[in-house]
C-alpha beads as a LAMMPS data file, in Angstrom:
LAMMPS data file: protein, C-alpha beads

94 atoms
93 bonds

1 atom types
1 bond types

-500.0 500.0 xlo xhi
-500.0 500.0 ylo yhi
-500.0 500.0 zlo zhi

Masses

1 110.0

Atoms # bond

1 1 1 -0.030 -0.021 -0.016
2 1 1 1.285 3.445 -0.959
3 1 1 1.975 5.870 1.804
4 1 1 2.792 9.151 0.211
5 1 1 2.122 12.676 1.602
6 1 1 3.123 14.606 -1.486
7 1 1 0.233 16.458 -3.137
8 1 1 0.372 18.420 -6.355
9 1 1 -1.447 21.678 -5.544
10 1 1 -3.087 24.017 -7.952
11 1 1 -4.118 27.564 -7.437
12 1 1 -7.703 26.625 -6.488
13 1 1 -6.674 23.911 -4.031
14 1 1 -9.046 21.691 -5.922
15 1 1 -6.749 18.758 -6.102
16 1 1 -6.882 14.965 -6.467
17 1 1 -4.695 13.122 -3.966
18 1 1 -3.277 9.653 -3.561
19 1 1 -6.129 8.985 -1.164
20 1 1 -8.665 9.863 -3.869
21 1 1 -6.950 7.473 -6.304
22 1 1 -6.890 4.714 -3.684
23 1 1 -10.651 5.300 -3.071
24 1 1 -11.303 4.982 -6.848
25 1 1 -9.308 1.872 -6.974
26 1 1 -11.045 0.311 -3.923
27 1 1 -14.501 1.150 -5.202
28 1 1 -13.727 -0.557 -8.478
29 1 1 -11.876 -3.534 -6.909
30 1 1 -8.563 -2.478 -8.459
31 1 1 -5.276 -1.488 -6.919
32 1 1 -2.830 1.368 -7.580
33 1 1 0.425 0.805 -9.418
34 1 1 3.045 0.204 -6.740
35 1 1 5.580 2.359 -8.670
36 1 1 5.369 5.728 -6.924
37 1 1 6.836 7.585 -9.912
38 1 1 4.119 6.318 -12.269
39 1 1 1.363 7.303 -9.791
40 1 1 2.839 10.717 -9.061
41 1 1 3.319 11.603 -12.730
42 1 1 -0.241 10.638 -13.571
43 1 1 -1.597 12.447 -10.496
44 1 1 0.318 15.563 -11.502
45 1 1 -1.082 15.383 -14.989
46 1 1 -4.573 14.924 -13.759
47 1 1 -4.321 17.957 -11.422
48 1 1 -2.865 20.024 -14.297
49 1 1 -5.800 19.197 -16.560
50 1 1 -8.222 19.906 -13.728
51 1 1 -6.655 23.386 -13.396
52 1 1 -6.444 24.101 -17.104
53 1 1 -9.524 22.305 -18.593
54 1 1 -11.708 21.815 -15.460
55 1 1 -11.726 17.991 -15.264
56 1 1 -9.403 15.190 -14.147
57 1 1 -8.515 13.991 -17.652
58 1 1 -6.280 10.973 -18.194
59 1 1 -2.939 12.495 -19.077
60 1 1 -2.118 9.402 -21.249
61 1 1 -5.046 9.947 -23.610
62 1 1 -4.632 12.426 -26.401
63 1 1 -8.337 13.403 -26.635
64 1 1 -9.836 15.236 -23.696
65 1 1 -13.493 14.184 -23.611
66 1 1 -15.898 12.893 -21.002
67 1 1 -14.719 9.427 -22.015
68 1 1 -11.172 10.208 -20.940
69 1 1 -11.909 11.571 -17.429
70 1 1 -10.028 9.312 -15.061
71 1 1 -10.883 6.532 -14.587
72 1 1 -11.560 6.586 -18.319
73 1 1 -14.391 4.622 -20.013
74 1 1 -11.929 2.016 -21.303
75 1 1 -10.280 1.389 -17.965
76 1 1 -12.584 -1.421 -16.764
77 1 1 -12.203 -3.393 -19.971
78 1 1 -8.485 -2.742 -20.217
79 1 1 -7.875 -3.871 -16.673
80 1 1 -9.939 -6.975 -17.186
81 1 1 -8.127 -7.826 -20.491
82 1 1 -4.598 -6.645 -19.910
83 1 1 -4.351 -6.357 -16.158
84 1 1 -3.990 -2.575 -16.126
85 1 1 -5.514 0.568 -17.564
86 1 1 -3.878 2.407 -20.456
87 1 1 -1.704 4.574 -18.073
88 1 1 -0.952 1.645 -15.809
89 1 1 -2.257 3.700 -12.837
90 1 1 -4.910 1.148 -11.910
91 1 1 -4.098 -2.542 -11.877
92 1 1 -6.072 -5.776 -11.578
93 1 1 -6.025 -7.350 -8.109
94 1 1 -4.533 -10.859 -8.622

Bonds

1 1 1 2
2 1 2 3
3 1 3 4
4 1 4 5
5 1 5 6
6 1 6 7
7 1 7 8
8 1 8 9
9 1 9 10
10 1 10 11
11 1 11 12
12 1 12 13
13 1 13 14
14 1 14 15
15 1 15 16
16 1 16 17
17 1 17 18
18 1 18 19
19 1 19 20
20 1 20 21
21 1 21 22
22 1 22 23
23 1 23 24
24 1 24 25
25 1 25 26
26 1 26 27
27 1 27 28
28 1 28 29
29 1 29 30
30 1 30 31
31 1 31 32
32 1 32 33
33 1 33 34
34 1 34 35
35 1 35 36
36 1 36 37
37 1 37 38
38 1 38 39
39 1 39 40
40 1 40 41
41 1 41 42
42 1 42 43
43 1 43 44
44 1 44 45
45 1 45 46
46 1 46 47
47 1 47 48
48 1 48 49
49 1 49 50
50 1 50 51
51 1 51 52
52 1 52 53
53 1 53 54
54 1 54 55
55 1 55 56
56 1 56 57
57 1 57 58
58 1 58 59
59 1 59 60
60 1 60 61
61 1 61 62
62 1 62 63
63 1 63 64
64 1 64 65
65 1 65 66
66 1 66 67
67 1 67 68
68 1 68 69
69 1 69 70
70 1 70 71
71 1 71 72
72 1 72 73
73 1 73 74
74 1 74 75
75 1 75 76
76 1 76 77
77 1 77 78
78 1 78 79
79 1 79 80
80 1 80 81
81 1 81 82
82 1 82 83
83 1 83 84
84 1 84 85
85 1 85 86
86 1 86 87
87 1 87 88
88 1 88 89
89 1 89 90
90 1 90 91
91 1 91 92
92 1 92 93
93 1 93 94
C-alpha cells in the first residue's frame, strides 16, 4: 500500500490526492500501481488538466473528452483484459 504525503497543488486547491486514487481503486476492486513515480506523474497530469480544462482527464489519452476523465471509459475493460488501464495507474488485483 502506498503511503505518500506529496500532493500536487493547483491555485484553487481543488486537487486529487493519492487517497482519492486509492478510493477510486477500492471502489472498482482495483489497486494502484506500486511504482510511486508512475502514480505521481499521472496524478500531477490529472491535477494540471483539472486546473487548465476543469476535469481530471487521463494524461495518457490524447483526446480530452468525457470518456477520458479518469478513470476513463476504457479502464474497466483494459484492466480485465490486460491487467492494467492504459496509463498503468490502476491494476487488476490478482
